[in-house]
Phi, psi and omega in degrees: 000135181283128181248022182261248191305304189295316182287330177294330179300302185283333176296322177294312184299320182289341183237012184291153180223160177272155180195185182281150178294127180207164179198178182262010175243164184284172182292342179267008177076029178243153177278185185294340178268002179087006180277134179287132182265149173291164179299321180292323177293321177293321179299325181293342182259353184294136182253341177219148178286177179295340176265015177066027173270134186295134176274137179292113183253006177298141180250127177240148186244010177210157178246150176283166170276165176299321180294320178298318180300315183291328177287323186279332192294342181299335181267002186268161173302151188302323183294330179276334173297321178295321180296336181256018182234162177289147007272351188298324184284347179295140176273126182252109176290124179261312171228188180294339184236358182242126181233146185235139182198180169272174177298334182293346180273356181278090179213169183301319185296314181290322177300320178286311186296324182261003179054049183284132178248346182217133174249125176249115179261109180264061184211164167254355187272325188276156182284172176278134179262129176233081187234129181304133177081004182231114177285142180234131177234132180246127171246097192275076183239155172264163179269070181230152183301326186274356182291133181271073179285336184296338180296340182263354187304308187295307185294320180293317179298319178299319180292317179296323178294320178297320178293316180298326180297335177262010183062026176272134187262141183239139174250118181253129183219159164231208181291309182249351186071032184250324189232296186295306181296315176302327180299312182287331176291317177299316178299320178297317178297322179298317183279312188282328182251004180053044179265147173292162176302318181301313182291318179295318178298315181299319180298311182294319180294327177296321182277335181219083194299338186265014178297150178202097185282148175286161187299325180295323179290321176299317179300318181291326176291323176298316178295324180293320177300316179297321180290320182291319189251355178084352177199168183275127180259336188252135176290125185299314181298322181294313183292325178293323178292318178299322180292328178276341185280076182206159171292139181294159178303323181296322178295315179298317182296319178293319182297324184251020183300329182294341179276344188278000000 
């Protein structure tokens, strides 16, 4: 039984605790040598979310196989069993180099089959990956309206664009691939492909129909569109309706209960 990535996810969730916000860099965003860190570098050092929930800092050096995950998940808490079950575990190709999924898709088979070179974890729950030949980026956010996910849009999009320019493929995930990860993927499409929020949202929703961003993330994407293009291109009421126009999580869970 694999005791690395998949088991560290739910083991962390079952034992996480709240604490004070802390990190290994100073309040001015510099490292111990006084060098200013990028937002992504600073994110990698964060130990607690803005709501003081502990970030999973465990480091793992191997990934399970898809078969190991399915064998092991029977012993996991129900919310993590869903993350490792269809439809959430399905990998959704968004572009030729950008793929979207739940945490359950992070396994040896998918990394090989999709030729993934970079894993972006838009979570505070999953462990840190230290695997040769695989770049790892952590965006340690919770799926809450007040979370400032927008601060990472520019730097993450620039990094994904640099990887795509080399034809290197990236897998972006959160717990279910429903809210946090789709948010940063939509922002990336807006910046790198100069797409409106409406068009970027439609593309991602077409490839992954059950996405449902929280209201705070939608608001930040609307603000990001205004900043990128100098004015608002997307009707606020329309995008909010599209975001609500989905089967509820409960319906999806009931529909795919046989897979769990």
